[in-house]
Biopython code that builds the backbone (N, CA, C, O; Angstrom):
import numpy as np
from Bio.PDB.StructureBuilder import StructureBuilder

atoms = [
    (1, "UNK", "N", (-17.452, 16.716, 20.763)),
    (1, "UNK", "CA", (-17.667, 17.944, 20.016)),
    (1, "UNK", "C", (-17.001, 19.141, 20.686)),
    (1, "UNK", "O", (-17.164, 20.278, 20.242)),
    (2, "UNK", "N", (-16.257, 18.886, 21.748)),
    (2, "UNK", "CA", (-15.530, 19.919, 22.478)),
    (2, "UNK", "C", (-16.448, 20.991, 23.057)),
    (2, "UNK", "O", (-16.074, 22.163, 23.102)),
    (3, "UNK", "N", (-17.633, 20.608, 23.497)),
    (3, "UNK", "CA", (-18.560, 21.542, 24.127)),
    (3, "UNK", "C", (-18.199, 21.705, 25.597)),
    (3, "UNK", "O", (-17.465, 20.893, 26.161)),
    (4, "UNK", "N", (-18.715, 22.749, 26.204)),
    (4, "UNK", "CA", (-18.441, 22.994, 27.614)),
    (4, "UNK", "C", (-19.053, 21.903, 28.490)),
    (4, "UNK", "O", (-18.475, 21.532, 29.511)),
    (5, "UNK", "N", (-20.208, 21.391, 28.100)),
    (5, "UNK", "CA", (-20.895, 20.350, 28.857)),
    (5, "UNK", "C", (-20.787, 19.024, 28.131)),
    (5, "UNK", "O", (-20.673, 18.979, 26.906)),
    (6, "UNK", "N", (-20.822, 17.948, 28.895)),
    (6, "UNK", "CA", (-20.734, 16.624, 28.299)),
    (6, "UNK", "C", (-22.091, 15.969, 28.134)),
    (6, "UNK", "O", (-22.202, 14.948, 27.454)),
    (7, "UNK", "N", (-23.133, 16.538, 28.745)),
    (7, "UNK", "CA", (-24.454, 15.917, 28.648)),
    (7, "UNK", "C", (-25.532, 16.982, 28.583)),
    (7, "UNK", "O", (-25.327, 18.127, 28.987)),
    (8, "UNK", "N", (-26.687, 16.580, 28.065)),
    (8, "UNK", "CA", (-27.844, 17.454, 27.980)),
    (8, "UNK", "C", (-28.805, 17.028, 29.071)),
    (8, "UNK", "O", (-29.074, 15.837, 29.231)),
    (9, "UNK", "N", (-29.329, 17.989, 29.827)),
    (9, "UNK", "CA", (-30.230, 17.668, 30.922)),
    (9, "UNK", "C", (-31.600, 17.293, 30.380)),
    (9, "UNK", "O", (-31.997, 17.740, 29.304)),
    (10, "UNK", "N", (-32.312, 16.477, 31.127)),
    (10, "UNK", "CA", (-33.666, 16.086, 30.765)),
    (10, "UNK", "C", (-34.633, 16.610, 31.810)),
    (10, "UNK", "O", (-34.325, 16.607, 33.001)),
    (11, "UNK", "N", (-35.798, 17.060, 31.371)),
    (11, "UNK", "CA", (-36.819, 17.589, 32.256)),
    (11, "UNK", "C", (-37.574, 16.441, 32.916)),
    (11, "UNK", "O", (-37.947, 15.474, 32.252)),
    (12, "UNK", "N", (-37.795, 16.549, 34.208)),
    (12, "UNK", "CA", (-38.623, 15.585, 34.916)),
    (12, "UNK", "C", (-39.723, 16.333, 35.633)),
    (12, "UNK", "O", (-39.509, 17.451, 36.103)),
    (13, "UNK", "N", (-40.883, 15.741, 35.723)),
    (13, "UNK", "CA", (-42.008, 16.392, 36.381)),
    (13, "UNK", "C", (-41.857, 16.414, 37.898)),
    (13, "UNK", "O", (-42.613, 17.102, 38.584)),
    (14, "UNK", "N", (-40.900, 15.676, 38.422)),
    (14, "UNK", "CA", (-40.700, 15.637, 39.865)),
    (14, "UNK", "C", (-40.224, 17.005, 40.354)),
    (14, "UNK", "O", (-40.685, 17.495, 41.385)),
    (15, "UNK", "N", (-39.325, 17.602, 39.630)),
    (15, "UNK", "CA", (-38.807, 18.919, 40.011)),
    (15, "UNK", "C", (-39.038, 19.879, 38.862)),
    (15, "UNK", "O", (-38.334, 19.821, 37.853)),
    (16, "UNK", "N", (-40.021, 20.765, 39.001)),
    (16, "UNK", "CA", (-40.317, 21.677, 37.903)),
    (16, "UNK", "C", (-39.239, 22.732, 37.753)),
    (16, "UNK", "O", (-39.166, 23.384, 36.712)),
    (17, "UNK", "N", (-38.401, 22.919, 38.762)),
    (17, "UNK", "CA", (-37.298, 23.873, 38.638)),
    (17, "UNK", "C", (-36.297, 23.438, 37.577)),
    (17, "UNK", "O", (-35.542, 24.259, 37.056)),
    (18, "UNK", "N", (-36.290, 22.158, 37.260)),
    (18, "UNK", "CA", (-35.339, 21.676, 36.270)),
    (18, "UNK", "C", (-35.682, 22.146, 34.861)),
    (18, "UNK", "O", (-34.824, 22.117, 33.980)),
    (19, "UNK", "N", (-36.915, 22.575, 34.634)),
    (19, "UNK", "CA", (-37.318, 23.010, 33.296)),
    (19, "UNK", "C", (-36.456, 24.182, 32.816)),
    (19, "UNK", "O", (-36.027, 24.198, 31.663)),
    (20, "UNK", "N", (-36.204, 25.146, 33.677)),
    (20, "UNK", "CA", (-35.364, 26.283, 33.300)),
    (20, "UNK", "C", (-33.939, 25.873, 32.995)),
    (20, "UNK", "O", (-33.317, 26.401, 32.073)),
    (21, "UNK", "N", (-33.424, 24.937, 33.766)),
    (21, "UNK", "CA", (-32.061, 24.467, 33.531)),
    (21, "UNK", "C", (-31.967, 23.697, 32.218)),
    (21, "UNK", "O", (-30.969, 23.795, 31.505)),
    (22, "UNK", "N", (-33.003, 22.935, 31.903)),
    (22, "UNK", "CA", (-33.010, 22.178, 30.652)),
    (22, "UNK", "C", (-33.002, 23.123, 29.464)),
    (22, "UNK", "O", (-32.235, 22.930, 28.521)),
    (23, "UNK", "N", (-33.856, 24.151, 29.501)),
    (23, "UNK", "CA", (-33.907, 25.101, 28.379)),
    (23, "UNK", "C", (-32.610, 25.888, 28.256)),
    (23, "UNK", "O", (-32.147, 26.148, 27.145)),
    (24, "UNK", "N", (-32.021, 26.270, 29.382)),
    (24, "UNK", "CA", (-30.749, 27.001, 29.337)),
    (24, "UNK", "C", (-29.646, 26.126, 28.737)),
    (24, "UNK", "O", (-28.844, 26.598, 27.931)),
    (25, "UNK", "N", (-29.611, 24.861, 29.130)),
    (25, "UNK", "CA", (-28.585, 23.955, 28.600)),
    (25, "UNK", "C", (-28.813, 23.696, 27.110)),
    (25, "UNK", "O", (-27.858, 23.633, 26.336)),
    (26, "UNK", "N", (-30.084, 23.546, 26.708)),
    (26, "UNK", "CA", (-30.373, 23.349, 25.288)),
    (26, "UNK", "C", (-29.950, 24.563, 24.476)),
    (26, "UNK", "O", (-29.407, 24.419, 23.381)),
    (27, "UNK", "N", (-30.194, 25.763, 25.004)),
    (27, "UNK", "CA", (-29.782, 26.971, 24.292)),
    (27, "UNK", "C", (-28.261, 27.025, 24.149)),
    (27, "UNK", "O", (-27.745, 27.384, 23.091)),
    (28, "UNK", "N", (-27.547, 26.668, 25.217)),
    (28, "UNK", "CA", (-26.088, 26.698, 25.164)),
    (28, "UNK", "C", (-25.529, 25.641, 24.220)),
    (28, "UNK", "O", (-24.491, 25.851, 23.592)),
    (29, "UNK", "N", (-26.215, 24.505, 24.119)),
    (29, "UNK", "CA", (-25.732, 23.407, 23.273)),
    (29, "UNK", "C", (-26.523, 23.283, 21.970)),
    (29, "UNK", "O", (-26.576, 22.204, 21.380)),
    (30, "UNK", "N", (-27.125, 24.361, 21.527)),
    (30, "UNK", "CA", (-27.993, 24.284, 20.343)),
    (30, "UNK", "C", (-27.238, 23.862, 19.083)),
    (30, "UNK", "O", (-27.804, 23.164, 18.241)),
    (31, "UNK", "N", (-25.990, 24.263, 18.935)),
    (31, "UNK", "CA", (-25.219, 23.875, 17.746)),
    (31, "UNK", "C", (-24.887, 22.377, 17.778)),
    (31, "UNK", "O", (-24.993, 21.681, 16.768)),
    (32, "UNK", "N", (-24.483, 21.900, 18.963)),
    (32, "UNK", "CA", (-24.179, 20.478, 19.097)),
    (32, "UNK", "C", (-25.441, 19.633, 18.952)),
    (32, "UNK", "O", (-25.409, 18.564, 18.343)),
    (33, "UNK", "N", (-26.560, 20.114, 19.515)),
    (33, "UNK", "CA", (-27.830, 19.387, 19.389)),
    (33, "UNK", "C", (-28.268, 19.331, 17.929)),
    (33, "UNK", "O", (-28.790, 18.316, 17.470)),
    (34, "UNK", "N", (-28.053, 20.426, 17.205)),
    (34, "UNK", "CA", (-28.406, 20.461, 15.784)),
    (34, "UNK", "C", (-27.594, 19.431, 14.995)),
    (34, "UNK", "O", (-28.139, 18.717, 14.153)),
    (35, "UNK", "N", (-26.294, 19.359, 15.271)),
    (35, "UNK", "CA", (-25.450, 18.380, 14.578)),
    (35, "UNK", "C", (-25.888, 16.954, 14.907)),
    (35, "UNK", "O", (-25.939, 16.096, 14.025)),
    (36, "UNK", "N", (-26.204, 16.704, 16.183)),
    (36, "UNK", "CA", (-26.645, 15.367, 16.570)),
    (36, "UNK", "C", (-27.946, 14.999, 15.881)),
    (36, "UNK", "O", (-28.082, 13.885, 15.375)),
    (37, "UNK", "N", (-28.902, 15.911, 15.853)),
    (37, "UNK", "CA", (-30.189, 15.621, 15.221)),
    (37, "UNK", "C", (-30.032, 15.387, 13.725)),
    (37, "UNK", "O", (-30.757, 14.579, 13.145)),
    (38, "UNK", "N", (-29.101, 16.081, 13.100)),
    (38, "UNK", "CA", (-28.849, 15.848, 11.674)),
    (38, "UNK", "C", (-28.283, 14.453, 11.430)),
    (38, "UNK", "O", (-28.637, 13.795, 10.452)),
    (39, "UNK", "N", (-27.407, 14.009, 12.319)),
    (39, "UNK", "CA", (-26.844, 12.669, 12.132)),
    (39, "UNK", "C", (-27.881, 11.583, 12.387)),
    (39, "UNK", "O", (-27.743, 10.469, 11.881)),
    (40, "UNK", "N", (-28.915, 11.890, 13.161)),
    (40, "UNK", "CA", (-29.967, 10.917, 13.457)),
    (40, "UNK", "C", (-31.153, 11.030, 12.503)),
    (40, "UNK", "O", (-32.161, 10.349, 12.690)),
    (41, "UNK", "N", (-31.044, 11.884, 11.478)),
    (41, "UNK", "CA", (-32.110, 12.111, 10.494)),
    (41, "UNK", "C", (-33.430, 12.544, 11.132)),
    (41, "UNK", "O", (-34.500, 12.097, 10.722)),
    (42, "UNK", "N", (-33.347, 13.405, 12.124)),
    (42, "UNK", "CA", (-34.533, 13.964, 12.777)),
    (42, "UNK", "C", (-34.727, 15.395, 12.274)),
    (42, "UNK", "O", (-34.607, 16.353, 13.038)),
    (43, "UNK", "N", (-35.020, 15.524, 11.017)),
    (43, "UNK", "CA", (-35.106, 16.835, 10.381)),
    (43, "UNK", "C", (-36.306, 17.637, 10.854)),
    (43, "UNK", "O", (-36.248, 18.866, 10.886)),
    (44, "UNK", "N", (-37.408, 16.961, 11.227)),
    (44, "UNK", "CA", (-38.592, 17.688, 11.668)),
    (44, "UNK", "C", (-38.339, 18.424, 12.985)),
    (44, "UNK", "O", (-38.961, 19.457, 13.236)),
    (45, "UNK", "N", (-37.449, 17.919, 13.820)),
    (45, "UNK", "CA", (-37.081, 18.605, 15.064)),
    (45, "UNK", "C", (-35.927, 19.576, 14.812)),
    (45, "UNK", "O", (-35.884, 20.664, 15.386)),
    (46, "UNK", "N", (-35.014, 19.180, 13.967)),
    (46, "UNK", "CA", (-33.802, 19.959, 13.716)),
    (46, "UNK", "C", (-34.089, 21.312, 13.084)),
    (46, "UNK", "O", (-33.332, 22.258, 13.301)),
    (47, "UNK", "N", (-35.160, 21.428, 12.311)),
    (47, "UNK", "CA", (-35.422, 22.696, 11.627)),
    (47, "UNK", "C", (-35.690, 23.830, 12.613)),
    (47, "UNK", "O", (-35.504, 24.998, 12.269)),
    (48, "UNK", "N", (-36.124, 23.506, 13.834)),
    (48, "UNK", "CA", (-36.324, 24.555, 14.845)),
    (48, "UNK", "C", (-35.001, 25.191, 15.260)),
    (48, "UNK", "O", (-34.948, 26.386, 15.552)),
    (49, "UNK", "N", (-33.947, 24.404, 15.287)),
    (49, "UNK", "CA", (-32.650, 24.922, 15.705)),
    (49, "UNK", "C", (-31.976, 25.768, 14.628)),
    (49, "UNK", "O", (-30.937, 26.379, 14.880)),
    (50, "UNK", "N", (-32.553, 25.805, 13.440)),
    (50, "UNK", "CA", (-32.093, 26.706, 12.368)),
    (50, "UNK", "C", (-32.972, 27.944, 12.248)),
    (50, "UNK", "O", (-32.599, 28.902, 11.571)),
    (51, "UNK", "N", (-34.120, 27.936, 12.886)),
    (51, "UNK", "CA", (-35.119, 28.989, 12.731)),
    (51, "UNK", "C", (-34.711, 30.234, 13.527)),
    (51, "UNK", "O", (-34.569, 30.179, 14.748)),
    (52, "UNK", "N", (-34.525, 31.353, 12.823)),
    (52, "UNK", "CA", (-34.138, 32.606, 13.475)),
    (52, "UNK", "C", (-35.273, 33.214, 14.283)),
    (52, "UNK", "O", (-35.046, 34.168, 15.027)),
    (53, "UNK", "N", (-36.465, 32.700, 14.164)),
    (53, "UNK", "CA", (-37.606, 33.163, 14.948)),
    (53, "UNK", "C", (-37.768, 32.320, 16.212)),
    (53, "UNK", "O", (-38.207, 32.837, 17.239)),
    (54, "UNK", "N", (-37.423, 31.041, 16.156)),
    (54, "UNK", "CA", (-37.619, 30.132, 17.280)),
    (54, "UNK", "C", (-36.504, 30.238, 18.314)),
    (54, "UNK", "O", (-36.774, 30.123, 19.509)),
    (55, "UNK", "N", (-35.267, 30.453, 17.894)),
    (55, "UNK", "CA", (-34.117, 30.510, 18.809)),
    (55, "UNK", "C", (-34.252, 31.658, 19.822)),
    (55, "UNK", "O", (-33.995, 31.432, 21.004)),
    (56, "UNK", "N", (-34.640, 32.873, 19.421)),
    (56, "UNK", "CA", (-34.831, 33.915, 20.448)),
    (56, "UNK", "C", (-35.953, 33.576, 21.432)),
    (56, "UNK", "O", (-35.891, 33.964, 22.599)),
    (57, "UNK", "N", (-36.977, 32.856, 20.970)),
    (57, "UNK", "CA", (-38.032, 32.421, 21.889)),
    (57, "UNK", "C", (-37.472, 31.448, 22.925)),
    (57, "UNK", "O", (-37.827, 31.514, 24.102)),
    (58, "UNK", "N", (-36.609, 30.557, 22.487)),
    (58, "UNK", "CA", (-35.976, 29.615, 23.401)),
    (58, "UNK", "C", (-35.130, 30.358, 24.435)),
    (58, "UNK", "O", (-35.188, 30.048, 25.625)),
    (59, "UNK", "N", (-34.353, 31.327, 23.987)),
    (59, "UNK", "CA", (-33.516, 32.109, 24.896)),
    (59, "UNK", "C", (-34.376, 32.887, 25.887)),
    (59, "UNK", "O", (-34.043, 32.965, 27.069)),
    (60, "UNK", "N", (-35.467, 33.456, 25.419)),
    (60, "UNK", "CA", (-36.376, 34.219, 26.282)),
    (60, "UNK", "C", (-36.997, 33.316, 27.346)),
    (60, "UNK", "O", (-37.036, 33.679, 28.522)),
    (61, "UNK", "N", (-37.481, 32.146, 26.942)),
    (61, "UNK", "CA", (-38.083, 31.219, 27.896)),
    (61, "UNK", "C", (-37.053, 30.722, 28.910)),
    (61, "UNK", "O", (-37.370, 30.575, 30.091)),
    (62, "UNK", "N", (-35.844, 30.466, 28.469)),
    (62, "UNK", "CA", (-34.792, 30.029, 29.392)),
    (62, "UNK", "C", (-34.496, 31.121, 30.411)),
    (62, "UNK", "O", (-34.306, 30.827, 31.591)),
    (63, "UNK", "N", (-34.456, 32.372, 29.974)),
    (63, "UNK", "CA", (-34.182, 33.485, 30.879)),
    (63, "UNK", "C", (-35.325, 33.701, 31.859)),
    (63, "UNK", "O", (-35.085, 33.915, 33.047)),
    (64, "UNK", "N", (-36.564, 33.649, 31.381)),
    (64, "UNK", "CA", (-37.722, 33.837, 32.261)),
    (64, "UNK", "C", (-37.760, 32.743, 33.326)),
    (64, "UNK", "O", (-37.948, 33.038, 34.507)),
    (65, "UNK", "N", (-37.586, 31.498, 32.927)),
    (65, "UNK", "CA", (-37.634, 30.407, 33.892)),
    (65, "UNK", "C", (-36.464, 30.458, 34.867)),
    (65, "UNK", "O", (-36.605, 30.055, 36.022)),
    (66, "UNK", "N", (-35.311, 30.948, 34.416)),
    (66, "UNK", "CA", (-34.179, 31.117, 35.320)),
    (66, "UNK", "C", (-34.518, 32.132, 36.404)),
    (66, "UNK", "O", (-34.233, 31.915, 37.582)),
    (67, "UNK", "N", (-35.122, 33.230, 35.999)),
    (67, "UNK", "CA", (-35.490, 34.260, 36.978)),
    (67, "UNK", "C", (-36.588, 33.782, 37.921)),
    (67, "UNK", "O", (-36.563, 34.109, 39.107)),
    (68, "UNK", "N", (-37.548, 33.016, 37.413)),
    (68, "UNK", "CA", (-38.579, 32.454, 38.280)),
    (68, "UNK", "C", (-37.987, 31.458, 39.268)),
    (68, "UNK", "O", (-38.424, 31.399, 40.417)),
    (69, "UNK", "N", (-37.008, 30.680, 38.845)),
    (69, "UNK", "CA", (-36.338, 29.754, 39.753)),
    (69, "UNK", "C", (-35.611, 30.505, 40.867)),
    (69, "UNK", "O", (-35.672, 30.109, 42.031)),
    (70, "UNK", "N", (-34.925, 31.588, 40.506)),
    (70, "UNK", "CA", (-34.225, 32.388, 41.503)),
    (70, "UNK", "C", (-35.210, 33.003, 42.487)),
    (70, "UNK", "O", (-34.956, 33.023, 43.691)),
    (71, "UNK", "N", (-36.337, 33.507, 41.979)),
    (71, "UNK", "CA", (-37.366, 34.092, 42.829)),
    (71, "UNK", "C", (-37.957, 33.040, 43.760)),
    (71, "UNK", "O", (-38.176, 33.311, 44.941)),
    (72, "UNK", "N", (-38.212, 31.863, 43.247)),
    (72, "UNK", "CA", (-38.765, 30.777, 44.051)),
    (72, "UNK", "C", (-37.813, 30.385, 45.176)),
    (72, "UNK", "O", (-38.252, 30.129, 46.297)),
    (73, "UNK", "N", (-36.528, 30.337, 44.891)),
    (73, "UNK", "CA", (-35.552, 29.986, 45.919)),
    (73, "UNK", "C", (-35.474, 31.054, 47.010)),
    (73, "UNK", "O", (-35.259, 30.736, 48.180)),
    (74, "UNK", "N", (-35.648, 32.319, 46.623)),
    (74, "UNK", "CA", (-35.633, 33.393, 47.615)),
    (74, "UNK", "C", (-36.842, 33.318, 48.544)),
    (74, "UNK", "O", (-36.769, 33.749, 49.694)),
    (75, "UNK", "N", (-37.941, 32.777, 48.054)),
    (75, "UNK", "CA", (-39.169, 32.713, 48.845)),
    (75, "UNK", "C", (-39.171, 31.523, 49.812)),
    (75, "UNK", "O", (-40.079, 31.408, 50.636)),
    (76, "UNK", "N", (-38.194, 30.658, 49.726)),
    (76, "UNK", "CA", (-38.130, 29.493, 50.594)),
    (76, "UNK", "C", (-37.061, 29.690, 51.655)),
    (76, "UNK", "O", (-36.122, 30.464, 51.469)),
    (77, "UNK", "N", (-37.209, 29.005, 52.736)),
    (77, "UNK", "CA", (-36.192, 29.065, 53.775)),
    (77, "UNK", "C", (-36.802, 29.011, 55.153)),
    (77, "UNK", "O", (-38.016, 29.120, 55.324)),
    (78, "UNK", "N", (-35.947, 28.842, 56.117)),
    (78, "UNK", "CA", (-36.392, 28.685, 57.498)),
    (78, "UNK", "C", (-37.015, 29.961, 58.062)),
    (78, "UNK", "O", (-38.000, 29.887, 58.797)),
    (79, "UNK", "N", (-36.466, 31.118, 57.735)),
    (79, "UNK", "CA", (-36.931, 32.381, 58.318)),
    (79, "UNK", "C", (-37.936, 33.118, 57.450)),
    (79, "UNK", "O", (-38.222, 34.290, 57.696)),
    (80, "UNK", "N", (-38.473, 32.451, 56.442)),
    (80, "UNK", "CA", (-39.438, 33.104, 55.559)),
    (80, "UNK", "C", (-40.849, 32.999, 56.132)),
    (80, "UNK", "O", (-41.246, 31.966, 56.670)),
    (81, "UNK", "N", (-41.586, 34.086, 56.002)),
    (81, "UNK", "CA", (-42.994, 34.104, 56.378)),
    (81, "UNK", "C", (-43.749, 34.955, 55.371)),
    (81, "UNK", "O", (-43.161, 35.443, 54.405)),
    (82, "UNK", "N", (-45.023, 35.135, 55.582)),
    (82, "UNK", "CA", (-45.851, 35.844, 54.609)),
    (82, "UNK", "C", (-45.401, 37.298, 54.458)),
    (82, "UNK", "O", (-45.522, 37.863, 53.371)),
    (83, "UNK", "N", (-44.894, 37.905, 55.502)),
    (83, "UNK", "CA", (-44.465, 39.310, 55.432)),
    (83, "UNK", "C", (-43.184, 39.465, 54.603)),
    (83, "UNK", "O", (-43.097, 40.359, 53.762)),
    (84, "UNK", "N", (-42.206, 38.610, 54.833)),
    (84, "UNK", "CA", (-40.970, 38.724, 54.076)),
    (84, "UNK", "C", (-41.189, 38.322, 52.617)),
    (84, "UNK", "O", (-40.575, 38.890, 51.713)),
    (85, "UNK", "N", (-42.065, 37.341, 52.393)),
    (85, "UNK", "CA", (-42.354, 36.936, 51.013)),
    (85, "UNK", "C", (-43.111, 38.017, 50.267)),
    (85, "UNK", "O", (-42.859, 38.239, 49.082)),
    (86, "UNK", "N", (-44.044, 38.702, 50.944)),
    (86, "UNK", "CA", (-44.777, 39.764, 50.255)),
    (86, "UNK", "C", (-43.868, 40.937, 49.930)),
    (86, "UNK", "O", (-44.069, 41.611, 48.921)),
    (87, "UNK", "N", (-42.860, 41.193, 50.780)),
    (87, "UNK", "CA", (-41.880, 42.245, 50.475)),
    (87, "UNK", "C", (-41.086, 41.897, 49.217)),
    (87, "UNK", "O", (-40.826, 42.766, 48.386)),
    (88, "UNK", "N", (-40.703, 40.637, 49.078)),
    (88, "UNK", "CA", (-39.937, 40.211, 47.906)),
    (88, "UNK", "C", (-40.791, 40.232, 46.645)),
    (88, "UNK", "O", (-40.303, 40.489, 45.544)),
    (89, "UNK", "N", (-42.072, 39.955, 46.835)),
    (89, "UNK", "CA", (-42.964, 39.938, 45.681)),
    (89, "UNK", "C", (-43.167, 41.340, 45.160)),
    (89, "UNK", "O", (-43.891, 41.537, 44.185)),
]
sb = StructureBuilder()
sb.init_structure("model")
sb.init_model(0)
sb.init_chain("A")
sb.init_seg("    ")
for serial, (resi, resn, name, xyz) in enumerate(atoms, 1):
    if name == "N":
        sb.init_residue(resn, " ", resi, " ")
    sb.init_atom(name, np.array(xyz, "f"), 0.0, 1.0, " ", f" {name:<3s}", serial, name[0])
structure = sb.get_structure()
């Protein structure tokens, strides 16, 4: 389909940070995902990708989780302690 990505990521409970990446990738590939779901006759799922109310919610959730992932990564590291983490918070 000439998309930028060749695959869609799947969420695993092992790494909750992947949830933000999955939603971001789904948002970027929403047109390709819609075409695929139509070819598979999954209309009950596909109607969300046409919904002008649901798509902005998806984009918002992807952005929020991206920012939470970035914040979480800043709070980790060898030189982090309660004082530096509270400053970042």
